[in-house]
C-alpha positions in Angstrom: 66.8 75.0 -34.9 63.2 73.5 -34.6 62.9 70.4 -36.7 60.0 72.1 -39.0 62.5 74.9 -40.1 64.7 72.1 -41.8 62.3 71.1 -44.3 59.9 72.2 -47.2 57.5 69.6 -47.2 56.2 66.8 -45.2 54.7 63.4 -45.6 52.5 62.9 -42.4 51.1 59.8 -41.3 47.5 59.7 -39.5 47.0 57.1 -36.8 49.0 57.7 -33.9 50.4 60.9 -35.1 47.2 63.3 -35.9 44.9 61.4 -34.1 44.2 58.0 -32.2 40.6 56.6 -33.2 38.6 59.9 -33.6 40.6 61.9 -31.1 43.1 64.2 -32.3 46.3 64.0 -30.2 46.9 66.9 -28.2 48.7 69.6 -30.1 48.6 68.0 -33.4 45.9 70.5 -35.0 48.0 73.5 -33.7 51.2 72.0 -35.1 49.6 71.4 -38.3 48.1 74.8 -38.8 51.4 76.6 -37.7 53.1 74.2 -40.8 50.6 75.5 -43.3 51.1 79.3 -42.1 54.9 78.7 -42.6 54.0 77.6 -46.1 55.1 73.9 -45.6 53.7 71.6 -48.0 52.0 68.9 -46.4 50.6 65.3 -47.7 49.1 63.0 -45.3 49.9 59.3 -45.9 48.0 56.2 -44.3 48.1 52.6 -44.4 44.5 52.6 -43.2 42.3 52.2 -46.2 38.8 51.8 -43.9 38.0 55.1 -45.3 38.5 57.0 -48.7 41.1 59.7 -49.2 38.1 62.3 -49.4 36.7 61.1 -46.0 40.0 61.2 -44.3 40.6 64.9 -45.7 37.1 66.1 -44.6 37.8 64.8 -41.0 41.2 67.1 -41.0 39.0 69.9 -42.2 36.4 69.2 -39.6 39.3 69.2 -37.0 40.2 72.8 -38.4 43.0 71.7 -40.9 42.1 73.3 -44.3 43.4 70.5 -46.8 42.1 69.4 -50.1 41.2 65.8 -50.9 44.0 65.3 -53.0 46.3 66.1 -50.0 45.4 62.4 -48.6 47.1 59.3 -50.1 45.7 55.9 -48.7 47.3 52.5 -49.0 43.9 51.4 -50.3 44.3 53.7 -53.4 48.3 52.8 -53.7 47.4 49.1 -53.7 44.6 49.4 -56.2 46.8 51.4 -58.6 49.5 48.5 -58.2 47.0 45.9 -58.8 45.9 47.6 -62.2 49.6 47.8 -63.1 50.3 44.0 -62.1 46.7 42.8 -63.8 45.6 45.3 -66.4 42.2 47.0 -66.0 39.1 45.1 -65.8 40.7 42.1 -64.1 38.5 40.4 -61.6 39.4 40.8 -58.0 38.0 39.3 -54.8 38.4 42.2 -52.0 38.7 41.7 -48.4 38.0 45.0 -46.5 35.9 47.9 -45.5 33.3 49.1 -47.7 35.4 52.3 -48.5 38.3 49.9 -49.7 35.8 47.8 -52.2 34.7 51.2 -53.5 38.3 52.8 -54.0 39.2 49.0 -55.9 36.2 49.5 -58.1 37.3 53.0 -59.1 40.4 51.9 -60.2 39.0 49.9 -62.8 39.0 46.4 -61.5 36.1 44.2 -61.6 34.8 43.1 -57.9 33.8 39.4 -57.6 31.3 38.7 -54.6 30.6 35.7 -52.5 31.7 32.6 -54.1 32.4 34.1 -57.4 35.6 35.2 -55.6 36.9 31.8 -55.9 37.5 32.3 -59.4 39.3 35.9 -59.2 42.2 36.8 -60.9 43.4 38.9 -57.9 42.8 38.9 -53.9 43.2 42.3 -52.6 43.2 42.4 -48.6 43.0 44.8 -46.0 41.9 44.6 -42.4 38.2 45.1 -41.4 36.2 44.2 -38.4 34.0 42.0 -40.4 36.8 39.7 -41.6 35.4 36.0 -41.4 36.1 32.4 -42.2 34.3 32.6 -45.6 36.5 35.3 -47.0 39.5 33.5 -45.9 38.1 30.3 -47.4 37.1 32.3 -50.4 40.8 34.0 -50.7 42.4 30.7 -50.3 40.4 29.0 -52.9 41.2 31.9 -55.7 44.8 31.7 -54.4 45.2 28.2 -55.1 43.7 28.3 -58.4 46.6 31.2 -59.5 45.3 34.5 -58.5 47.8 37.3 -57.5 47.7 38.4 -53.9 47.8 42.0 -53.1 47.4 43.7 -49.5 47.6 47.2 -48.3 50.3 46.9 -45.5 51.6 44.3 -43.0 50.8 46.6 -39.8 49.8 44.3 -37.1 47.8 46.6 -35.4 46.2 49.9 -35.6 46.6 52.4 -32.6 43.0 53.3 -30.9 41.9 54.6 -27.8 42.5 52.1 -24.7 44.5 49.6 -27.0 45.8 48.6 -30.3 43.4 46.9 -32.5 44.2 44.0 -34.9 45.2 45.7 -38.2 46.0 44.3 -41.9 48.8 42.3 -41.1 46.9 40.1 -38.7 44.3 39.4 -41.5 47.0 38.8 -44.1 48.8 36.4 -41.8 45.8 34.2 -41.9 45.5 34.5 -45.6 49.4 33.7 -46.2 49.4 31.1 -43.9 46.2 29.4 -45.4 47.3 29.6 -49.0 51.2 29.5 -48.8 51.3 32.4 -50.8 53.1 36.0 -50.2 51.4 39.1 -50.7 52.6 42.0 -52.6 52.2 45.5 -50.6 50.8 48.6 -51.9 51.4 50.8 -48.6 54.0 51.4 -46.3 56.9 50.6 -46.3 56.6 49.7 -49.9 57.4 52.7 -52.8 54.0 52.6 -54.1 52.6 55.0 -51.8 55.4 57.1 -51.1 55.7 57.7 -55.0 52.4 59.0 -55.4 52.5 60.9 -52.2 56.0 62.5 -53.1 54.4 63.4 -56.7 51.7 65.6 -54.7 54.5 67.7 -52.5 55.3 69.3 -56.4 59.0 71.2 -55.9 59.4 70.7 -52.1 63.1 69.6 -52.0 63.7 68.9 -48.5 61.3 66.6 -47.5 60.5 64.5 -44.2 58.3 61.4 -43.6 56.8 62.0 -40.1 55.3 58.6 -38.6 54.8 56.6 -35.3 56.0 53.2 -36.6 59.3 52.2 -37.4 58.4 49.2 -39.7 56.2 51.1 -42.1 56.5 54.7 -42.0 60.4 55.2 -41.2 61.7 52.4 -43.0 59.4 53.4 -45.6 60.5 56.8 -45.7 64.2 55.5 -45.8 63.8 53.7 -48.8 62.4 56.7 -50.0 65.4 58.5 -49.8 63.4 61.0 -47.3 64.3 62.3 -44.1 62.6 60.3 -40.9 61.0 61.7 -38.1 59.6 59.1 -35.3 57.0 60.4 -32.8 56.2 58.8 -29.9 52.5 59.4 -29.9 51.4 56.2 -31.3 52.8 52.8 -31.9 56.1 53.1 -30.8 57.6 53.3 -27.3 60.7 55.4 -26.3 62.5 52.3 -25.6 61.7 50.7 -29.0 62.7 53.8 -30.7 66.2 53.6 -29.0 66.6 49.9 -30.3 65.5 50.6 -33.7 68.2 50.0 -36.7 68.7 52.0 -38.6 67.8 55.0 -36.3 65.2 57.6 -37.4 66.5 60.9 -38.3 64.9 62.5 -35.3 62.8 61.1 -32.5 60.4 63.5 -31.1 57.5 63.3 -28.7 54.4 64.3 -30.9 53.8 66.9 -33.7 54.0 69.8 -31.0 57.4 69.2 -30.9 57.9 69.3 -34.4 57.5 73.1 -34.5 58.2 73.9 -30.9 61.4 71.8 -30.7 
């Protein structure tokens, strides 16, 4: 039996599963179309908040996969919601991350602090981005020393990209935690917040699997959420690492194409 036949719905990671950088992984688009044609329910989940859910959905549509904006859940959205739950709407937040992440946090109802004003913030909310610098680290450190709460989108150390992995949010967060002596609460995978948001959007799908390329976030998070787990080897995890994973994923496959073709 094909793995696809065992489930009614799937949570599917993006980086390393559907695409690498901006290039679709071979066979991924065709596999996703086959799942949709078979009336499988799909929600895409990503720990990368560098773009909004709407932008990721548009990228999927440009690749030929007809999905609505609400079929994508990002760690940025989950982390912003978590911060509001903890501190309340209107709390002052210093945000580290790409412009789209700043917009996501602002849309959640938090009040963004810029520059040195961030030193008095009630919250520090962090994500990896290419412009991370010492001034951001200094502002975050001083805010945290002053009692701010610390949130981050993930601990993923790297991001799969053509030509080699790039530093991820985990690398940025390590600097912040080292300098401040504080530990972040994580909104993305493997923590439950993102999975809860995504699972709600699958509606009445009874048999659900998490499909991802990273054991520490996708597979561990899916397991904690009570989902079946399917690890693909098209991204961050090698076959040797997959064989050594504890606990083991329910299935290990080469890529999304194998999900539908067996």
